[in-house]
Phi, psi and omega in degrees: 000130182270146176276152182281339180054040176087352179279147178293149180277169176093041174078018176088357178278165181271008180278149178281145174276160178301336180287342182277349180248162179241114181057035177077004181250149176291137178275127178244131179305145183298330182293328183284327184273341182082358178252159177260135184240127179237117184268003182275114184287351184276348182240126180276326186225164178291149171286159184301121176090348181278145176083005180263132176245168183293323183283322188242037183301318181290319180295317180293324181293330180290337179286338181279123180291150180293146178290158177299136179092357180259020183281358177099356179257105177080183182286152179278164179298329179299324178295324178296316181295322177294321178297318179294319180298326180276352184289156180294324181295317179294317179297325178293319177297315179296321179295317178297321177299309182296324180296335176269311190293317184296308178295324179295318178297314181300314181296313182293319179295319177297319178296317179293311180296321176301319178297313181294316180296317179296321180293330182266331185262329180233070182296333179293327175291316182291335180274354181297127181290143178255308178209109180065236181274358181275125180247180183298321180298319180293319179296316179294322177296316176293328176297328176297314178297314180299316180293329176296313179294321178295320178295319178298315178298315181296321179295314180297320179294315179299315180297316182296319185275330190242345184232326189300316182296315180293321179293322178295320177297318176299320180297314179297317179299318180296318179296319178296319180293320180290328175297324181293334180257007178084012181266348180262175178286147182291000000 
């Protein structure tokens, strides 16, 4: 593929090619028009904080449509989520989560670091044969895989038995509350 070296495309003429325009309109840089232009058809509105510049922060903020529930009538959906986060039921779900995850992480991480440290500092121990050509390092390495699967199973079981029902109830309650303030789907 040849480079244009600054020459206009399209056979050397000064006419624009269809690829140089967008929907048949001349493209003008957003800085020159004072408006923000988003060519991505998948997004209707700006994400929070995007498209704001220091000079035109207020103008850019006005382009963002208000979120549902921010019309000034009643509490916003964000207030509902904060209320749910502060609730005893939510704190209980988080406490149950932490009570499993923190000790499981510490145990699994210690087991992994122990394996790596043993493999690097005491290679004669790791090379000790267990059965035939199988040595301690191979058994410990397979133990790493086995412990990963066991940890995954234990986490899924713990979530199913101790957190999922309460979390689902919180989700339903939250959806009902956001519908009441106009933040949910109709």
